[in-house]
C-alpha positions in Angstrom: -67.0 -22.3 3.3 -70.2 -20.9 1.6 -71.3 -19.0 4.6 -67.7 -17.6 5.2 -67.7 -16.4 1.5 -71.1 -14.6 1.9 -69.9 -13.1 5.2 -67.1 -11.5 3.3 -69.5 -10.1 0.8 -69.1 -12.7 -2.0 -72.1 -13.6 -3.9 -72.3 -17.4 -4.1 -74.5 -19.4 -6.3 -74.8 -23.2 -5.4 -74.9 -25.8 -8.1 -75.7 -29.1 -6.6 -77.1 -32.6 -7.7 -77.8 -34.6 -4.6 -75.9 -38.0 -4.3 -75.0 -38.6 -0.6 -77.7 -36.3 1.1 -80.0 -39.1 2.0 -77.2 -41.3 3.2 -76.2 -41.3 6.7 -73.7 -44.2 6.6 -71.6 -43.3 3.6 -69.3 -46.2 4.3 -72.1 -48.7 3.3 -72.5 -47.2 -0.1 -72.5 -49.9 -2.8 -72.9 -50.3 -6.6 -76.3 -48.4 -6.6 -74.7 -45.3 -5.1 -71.9 -45.5 -7.8 -74.6 -45.5 -10.5 -76.3 -42.5 -8.9 -72.9 -40.6 -8.7 -72.3 -41.3 -12.3 -75.8 -40.0 -13.4 -75.1 -36.9 -11.1 -71.7 -36.3 -12.8 -73.4 -36.5 -16.2 -76.0 -33.8 -15.3 -73.4 -31.6 -14.0 -71.2 -31.9 -16.9 -74.0 -30.6 -19.2 -74.8 -27.6 -17.1 -73.9 -24.3 -18.1 -73.2 -21.2 -15.7 -72.5 -17.7 -16.4 -71.9 -14.4 -14.6 -69.4 -15.7 -12.2 -65.7 -15.0 -11.5 -64.5 -18.4 -10.1 -65.7 -22.0 -9.6 -65.2 -23.5 -6.1 -65.6 -27.4 -5.7 -65.9 -28.5 -2.1 -65.9 -31.8 -0.3 -66.5 -34.7 -1.5 -65.8 -33.3 -5.0 -62.9 -35.3 -6.4 -65.0 -36.7 -9.2 -66.5 -33.3 -10.0 -63.6 -31.5 -11.3 -64.1 -32.4 -15.1 -67.7 -31.1 -14.9 -66.4 -28.1 -13.0 -63.6 -27.3 -15.5 -66.2 -27.6 -18.3 -68.7 -25.3 -16.5 -66.0 -22.8 -15.6 -65.1 -22.3 -19.4 -61.6 -20.9 -18.6 -62.4 -19.3 -15.3 -60.3 -20.4 -12.3 -61.4 -23.5 -10.5 -60.7 -23.8 -6.8 -60.7 -27.2 -5.0 -61.3 -27.5 -1.2 -61.1 -31.4 -1.0 -60.6 -31.6 2.9 -59.1 -35.1 2.3 -57.1 -37.3 -0.1 -59.4 -40.4 -1.1 -56.5 -42.7 -1.0 -55.3 -41.5 2.4 -58.8 -41.7 4.0 -60.2 -45.0 2.5 -56.8 -46.9 2.3 -54.6 -45.3 4.9 -56.9 -44.3 7.6 -60.0 -46.6 7.3 -58.3 -49.6 5.8 -61.1 -50.3 3.3 -58.5 -51.5 0.8 -54.8 -52.8 1.0 -52.3 -50.3 0.1 -50.9 -51.2 -3.4 -54.0 -52.9 -4.4 -55.8 -52.1 -7.7 -58.5 -50.2 -5.9 -55.9 -48.2 -3.9 -53.9 -47.3 -7.0 -57.2 -46.2 -8.7 -58.0 -43.9 -5.8 -54.5 -42.5 -6.0 -55.1 -41.6 -9.5 -58.4 -39.9 -8.8 -56.6 -37.8 -6.1 -53.8 -36.8 -8.6 -56.2 -36.0 -11.4 -58.5 -33.9 -9.0 -55.9 -32.0 -7.5 -54.0 -31.2 -10.7 -57.1 -30.1 -12.5 -57.7 -27.2 -10.2 -56.0 -23.9 -10.4 -55.8 -23.7 -6.7 -56.1 -26.4 -3.9 -57.0 -25.4 -0.4 -56.2 -27.6 2.6 -57.6 -27.4 6.0 -54.4 -27.2 8.0 -50.7 -26.4 7.3 -49.9 -30.1 8.3 -52.5 -31.4 5.7 -51.2 -29.0 3.0 -47.8 -30.3 3.5 -49.1 -33.7 2.9 -51.1 -32.9 -0.2 -48.2 -30.9 -1.7 -46.0 -33.8 -1.6 -48.6 -36.1 -2.9 -49.3 -34.0 -6.0 -46.1 -32.0 -6.4 -47.8 -28.6 -6.4 -48.3 -25.9 -3.9 -51.5 -25.9 -1.6 -52.9 -23.1 0.3 -54.6 -23.3 3.7 -57.7 -22.1 5.3 -59.3 -23.7 8.4 -62.7 -25.4 8.4 -64.4 -23.3 10.9 -68.0 -23.6 12.0 -71.4 -21.9 11.0 -71.6 -18.9 13.2 -75.5 -18.7 12.8 -75.7 -21.9 14.8 -72.6 -22.5 16.8 -72.7 -19.4 19.2 -71.3 -18.9 22.6 -73.5 -19.8 25.5 -71.9 -22.8 27.3 -72.3 -23.2 31.1 -71.1 -26.0 33.4 -73.9 -28.3 33.6 -75.4 -29.5 36.9 -74.4 -33.1 36.0 -71.1 -33.4 34.1 -71.2 -35.3 30.9 -68.8 -36.1 27.9 -70.2 -35.5 24.3 -68.5 -37.1 21.3 -70.1 -36.5 17.8 -68.7 -38.1 14.6 -68.3 -41.0 12.2 -67.3 -44.1 14.0 -64.1 -44.6 12.1 -60.4 -45.2 13.0 -59.6 -41.4 12.9 -61.9 -40.7 15.8 -60.2 -43.2 18.2 -63.5 -44.7 19.2 -61.7 -47.6 21.2 -59.7 -45.0 23.2 -62.9 -43.1 24.1 -64.6 -46.4 25.1 -61.5 -47.4 27.2 -61.5 -44.1 28.9 -65.1 -44.4 29.7 -64.4 -47.7 31.5 -62.0 -45.7 33.7 -64.7 -43.3 34.6 -67.7 -45.4 35.5 -69.4 -42.4 37.3 -69.1 -40.0 34.3 -71.8 -40.2 31.6 -70.6 -40.4 28.0 -72.9 -39.6 25.1 -71.5 -40.9 21.7 -73.4 -39.7 18.6 -72.6 -41.3 15.2 -72.4 -44.3 13.2 -69.9 -45.9 11.0 -67.7 -48.9 10.4 -66.5 -49.2 14.1 -70.1 -49.2 15.4 -69.6 -53.0 16.4 -67.3 -51.7 19.2 -70.3 -50.1 20.9 -72.1 -53.5 21.3 -70.1 -54.2 24.5 -69.9 -50.5 25.6 -69.8 -49.8 29.3 -73.0 -48.9 31.2 -72.1 -45.1 31.3 -71.9 -44.9 27.7 -75.1 -43.8 25.6 -75.1 -44.3 21.9 -77.3 -42.0 19.8 -76.8 -43.0 15.9 -78.0 -39.5 14.6 -78.8 -36.0 15.7 -80.1 -33.5 13.4 -77.3 -30.9 12.5 -79.5 -28.1 13.6 -79.8 -29.6 17.2 -75.9 -30.0 17.6 -75.2 -26.5 19.2 -77.7 -27.4 22.0 -76.1 -30.7 22.5 -72.7 -29.1 22.8 -73.8 -26.4 25.0 -75.3 -28.8 27.7 -72.2 -31.1 27.9 -69.6 -30.9 30.3 -66.9 -31.1 27.7 -66.7 -32.1 24.1 -64.1 -34.6 22.5 -62.3 -34.2 19.5 -60.2 -37.0 17.6 -57.9 -39.5 19.3 -56.9 -41.8 16.5 -53.2 -42.8 15.8 -53.2 -42.8 12.0 -51.0 -40.5 10.0 -54.2 -38.6 8.8 -55.2 -38.0 12.4 -51.9 -36.1 12.8 -52.8 -33.8 10.1 -56.5 -32.6 10.6 -58.7 -30.6 12.9 -62.2 -32.0 12.8 -65.2 -29.9 12.3 -66.7 -30.8 15.6 -63.6 -29.2 17.4 -64.3 -25.9 15.7 -68.1 -26.2 16.7 -67.2 -26.9 20.3 -64.8 -23.9 20.4 -67.4 -21.7 18.8 -69.9 -22.6 21.6 -67.5 -22.0 24.2 -67.4 -25.5 25.4 -64.3 -27.2 27.0 -62.5 -29.3 24.4 -60.4 -32.3 24.7 -58.6 -33.6 21.7 -55.3 -35.3 20.6 -52.1 -33.3 20.9 -51.2 -33.3 17.2 -49.2 -31.0 14.8 -52.6 -30.0 13.2 -54.2 -29.2 16.6 -51.1 -27.1 17.7 -51.7 -24.8 14.8 -54.9 -23.5 16.5 -54.7 -24.6 20.2 -52.6 -24.5 23.2 -52.6 -27.1 25.8 -54.3 -25.8 29.1 -55.2 -22.4 27.5 -57.8 -23.1 24.7 -58.1 -27.0 25.1 -56.7 -30.0 26.8 -54.4 -31.9 24.5 -53.6 -35.5 25.2 -51.4 -38.2 23.4 -53.3 -39.9 20.5 -54.5 -43.3 21.5 -53.8 -42.9 25.2 -57.0 -43.7 27.1 -55.6 -43.1 30.6 -54.5 -39.6 29.7 -57.9 -38.9 28.2 -59.6 -40.3 31.3 -57.3 -38.0 33.5 -58.3 -35.0 31.3 -61.8 -35.6 31.6 -61.6 -36.1 35.4 -59.8 -32.7 35.7 -62.6 -30.9 33.9 -65.3 -32.8 35.9 -63.6 -31.9 39.1 -62.4 -28.3 38.4 -65.3 -26.0 37.2 -62.8 -22.9 37.1 -60.5 -24.9 34.7 -63.5 -25.9 32.4 -64.6 -22.0 32.2 -61.1 -21.0 31.5 -60.8 -23.4 28.7 -64.2 -22.7 27.2 -63.3 -19.0 27.2 -59.8 -19.6 26.0 -61.2 -21.9 23.2 -63.7 -19.4 22.0 -61.0 -16.7 21.8 -58.8 -19.0 19.7 -62.0 -19.5 17.4 -62.8 -15.8 17.1 -58.9 -15.0 16.3 -58.4 -17.7 13.7 -61.6 -19.7 12.6 -64.7 -17.4 12.8 -66.5 -16.6 9.6 -65.3 -13.1 9.3 -61.7 -14.3 9.6 -62.1 -17.2 7.2 -64.3 -15.3 4.8 -61.6 -12.9 4.3 -59.0 -15.6 3.8 -61.2 -17.3 1.2 -61.8 -13.9 -0.7 -58.1 -13.2 -0.6 -57.3 -16.8 -2.2 -59.8 -16.4 -4.9 -59.2 -12.7 -5.8 -55.5 -13.7 -6.3 -56.5 -15.9 -9.2 -58.6 -13.2 -11.1 
């Protein structure tokens, strides 16, 4: 979002107190991190800013809205949450039982954060409809995109075909589906990058699956460009139907063939067989078939890579999203 705004000629000043920057596995955060969060919010609350037209709060900023409203001093506050905390932690990850005290507390945080902003911006039309029903207000839409300075075209079919997955090992991703597909394709190399609550599933992974807990962000473009194809998400939760993951935009930006779940959100950007291969969520056999098609058909892989890059340039590149963000903010002024 920041790079998109700067591309559109908007001057952006970042106000940031680190809380999660040194934590790779956010799902393991405990009471100590909560205290660090409280201290950071207190510091933000006392800050004063001037010389700006609007205040934008990004992900994960649900707890930042009080400090943002105070710092804005009557100027518009825009919230780009990416997720509902309750939907993510309760509905998708199952960390708390629906209807529990913790779940109700997260729902209250969501409602307060969304209602405190002058404008809420979701990442897809499908997600905007969900958030709008959740908080009973209009929600705007702007895709996530990727950083054009890093994620540039350059993908070429590798000499040895491999499958790349990058992301948190959480239910949204469909980790079990990816591993099941890998078992159907013992001669295809899979590289799974990430950690998270479903990491135990990788303890008995097949021999053709390599697990890499972490790769520096600056190295991701090279990882994508040297893979035979990149994977999106394959989870079957309601949230998985509403989002397009950042890694999908990154793969498209690099011109790499993408395989991801066929969902309402994905269809907002992608067309099956033209800009990506779309498979039913949770269907390991369909995923394995899609991977096999790309491994055996270089011409198809090239067409999908080019089609995906074209879709990215048309709807999700920094110039396009920067213009959209500027339009949304200027409408509040």
